[in-house]
N, C-alpha and C positions, 0 to 999 in steps of 0.2 A: 503493499500499499504506501503511496507515495502522495504528500499531502505539500500544495502549492505554499512557499511563504508569504503570507499575508501581513506578518507582522515589520510593525513600523514602529521607529523609535519616533514617538513623540517628543516636541518641543519642550520647553519649561512655558509653564504657564503660570498667571499668576499665583503665588502663594502668601495666605494670608500669617502676621505674625500671633504671638502665643496672645497678645493684646487684644488682638481684632476679634480671634476665634473666641475668647473668652463672652468680649462683647456683644459678637454673635449670637450665640447660643444663650445668651439671659433678655435679648431684645426679640430672639426671632421669632416673626407669628406664624408662618406659613409650613412649619413643624407637622407634621402626622401624629395624630393624636393615640394617644395611649389605647388597649384597650385590654381588657381584663384577661382572655384567653393567651397564656406565651403561646408562641407557634414554635412548630418543632423545629429543628433541623435536619438537613439530608445531606448524605453524600453518596453523589451517582457513578457509579460505573457506566459510561454513556458509550465504551465500545465503538463501535464500526459505524460511521455513519448513516449504514445502510438500515440501521434497526430505526430511521425516523421514518421510512415506510414499510417497512419489513411487518407482518405478524409472526412472532414468536416467543419465548418464555420471558425474555428479558421484559419487554415490552409490555405483557401481559403483569408481569411485575411489577410494574413503574405504576399500571394503571389501579392495579391493585391498593398499592400503597396511595395512590392519590384520593381513592374515596374515604380515607380515614384520615384525612386532614381536614383541619378548618380552612376556609376559602382565605388565603392570605389577600391584604391589602396589595403589596406589590412583592417581587421575587428579588433577591439580589444571590447572583450567582458570579460565583468564581469558577472560571474556565480556564482548564487545562490549555487553551488555544488560545489565550489573549497573555502573551508574555511583551512586558514593556523596560524601558528604563526608567525607574520610577515607580510610582504606582497611581491609577487611575480609572476615574468612575465613569461611566457612559453617560452624556446627561442630555440628551436629546430627546424631544418629544415624539418622534417615529425612528427608533433605529433599524435600519436596514436586514437583512437574513445576510448571511456570510457566508458563502458556500466554500468554506475554504479545505478544502480536496480535488483531488485528481483520480480518473480513472472511474467514476461510475456511470450507471446509466443516464440519461439523458433525465430521465424522471423524477432524480433527487433533486437535478440542477433545479428545475421548475417548484419545488417546493418555495414557499413562502410562510413566513411565522409573522404576521404583521400586528402582534403585541404592542402596545405603546410604551414609552419608556418613564423615566419620573424624575425630570431636572429637581423636585422638590424636594424628592428622596437623595438624588445623587449631592447636592449641594449641602443636606444633612450629614451626610457620611463626609464629603469635604473637610466640614469644619467642626468636626466631633473625634477627631485622633489625634493624638501624638504626631504620630507618624504623617509626612505630607502625602494629603491624596487630592492630585490633580482632576480637575474638568476636562472631561472629554466630550466634547459638543457636536465633532463632528467626524471623525476619522473613524470609529470603529462601529460597531451595530451589536449584533448577536449572532455567533459563532456559531458551528455545528457543537459544539460542548455544552451548548444549552439549550435554543433550538430543539434539535433533534430528539431531545431527552421533555423538555418542559409540554412541547405540542400532546405529549401524550400526559401529561399531567392534567394541563388546561387547552384542548384542543381548541374552545372557542377563539382563544388568545385573547381573551379579557383581561387578563392581568397584567400592570405593567411590569416589565420586567429590565430591571439594571444590572450592568457587570461592572467587576472590581478586576481588574489586571493582578498578573501576578509579575511583580518586579526580581528579575534573575539575578539582578544583584545582593537582593536580601539573602541573610541565611534562614532556614528552617526556623530556628526560634524566634527571628523579629516578624517571620511570618505568622506564627502562634499567638504571638503578641498585639500585631494589628489584628488578627481576631478578635482576641479578649475585648479590642475596645468596642468592637460591635455587637456589645452582649444586648445593650438596653435596644435594638432595632426589636427584638425577638417580642419584645412588651408592646410596639408600635405595630404589630399585626404583619411584620415582613417576616415572608419563609425566605431562610438563608440556605444556600445550595451550592456545595463544592462540583464540581463536575470532574471527571479524570478516569483514571484506572489502577488501580493499587499494584498488579504485574502488566507492566506495561514493556517489553521487547518488541518492537516490532520487526527487525530483523532477523528474529529467530522464531519468526510465525510459520508454522508449518501447513502452506494452505492444500495441502492433501488431507489435511483432517480437518479443515475449516470447518465441516458441519457436522463433527463428529463430538456428540453431545460430551459435555464435561472431559474434553482432554487437555492433557497438562502435561509438560516434562516433570520432570520427579523434581528438579529444582526449583521450578514454578509453584507444583504443590506443596512443597517445604515452604520456601518464603509465602504463600499463601495460608498455611497452617499457621506461623508465627506471628504474623502480621492480625490474625482475626483473634487469637489469644492476644496480643498484647493490645490490643483496641477492645476488646473484652472486660479486658483487667483493669482498662485504663491507666497501662503505663504508656503516658505520652511521653515521659521525657525518652524512652528507649525508640519510639519512634520518630521524633524528632531529632536522633544519631541515627540514623538509618542506617547511614553511610559505616557504621562502627558494629551493623550486624550480620557480617560475612559473605559470602560468595553468594550464596542463594540470596541475597539484596542487590548485589552489584548487578547481577544479570538480571533480577526484577524489576531495578529501579536505575538504566544505565542514565536519564536524563531524568530530572525532579519535576517536572510540570504536569506531571499527570499525576502526582503521591500527594506535591504542597496543599492540594483541594481538603484533603481528607483532615490536615492540619489544621485549616479554620473550620472544620465543623467539631472536630472534637475540643479544639481550642472553648467553644461553645454551648457544652455540654456542664451544665449545672450539677453539683456531686450528687444530688438526690434525685438524679433524672436515669431514666432506664435508656438504653442503648443496645439495638439489634441488629442483625445482619440478614438482607434477602439479595435474592440472586446472584448467590454465593458459589457461584461455577467458573469453570474455565473455558476459554476459546481457543482452538489453533494451539494450543499447546503453551505458549506465553503470553497470553491475557487472561487476566479475569474482569468480571463482571462483578464481581464485590460490593455491595453498595450499603450503606447504615443510616440509618434513623435513630434521632435521638429527641427522646419527648418523655 
């Protein structure tokens, strides 16, 4: 599978000082209202872009979980497919549907997911964090890490969607700390969703076994089991230090972008919340679709 490189280094956007941020937060009138029910948090194993249009057990899993969720006021998605220098949030009224992949059937390129954006939510995120978050009003939109999954959760495209980029200069610990600062959004009706794949090594995909159910190489299965245990045991410090977890993890996470969205989800978990897995299966030897829900 080959992905076209849609990643652009965004220019420096205006940055607010600490005093300005505090003043903004105290005087802001356009913030999203609180709601009594705290929203769950998700990490979604999104897999192939073809999951956007195919009917399979993973899509069924997305829809099953969607039925158990309260309808959010908006979605904040941290996708593996938007990497930037610095952190940015989409701030346009009508984000475009980005087809950031190549070599797939024409039918997939014709899919549009016309969910609205939320400049209000984007502005709130930009001003609520100690780490700088810039406003992207024109460049990005919704990449397939977001729309190919969210369209199964909300097929009417009637929930605003905002994306938060992954700064490839940040350490896993810095990503985890940034996620902590977003905790308040859950009580404002925002569904926060990380999107990637826990085991994601495209160079080692076994295309001949792509349709073989739950097929995994030994190293991928071992990494899957270790990751699942660390997630369910709440050992997030080990997951943050994933590079020290041995050769299985080196093969499972050759680059960090599909793994880091998991850390955003885990950072948002309160101690008294349940955490569970779904779609916990392997694909083509070197990928896993394991997804996480916290509530």
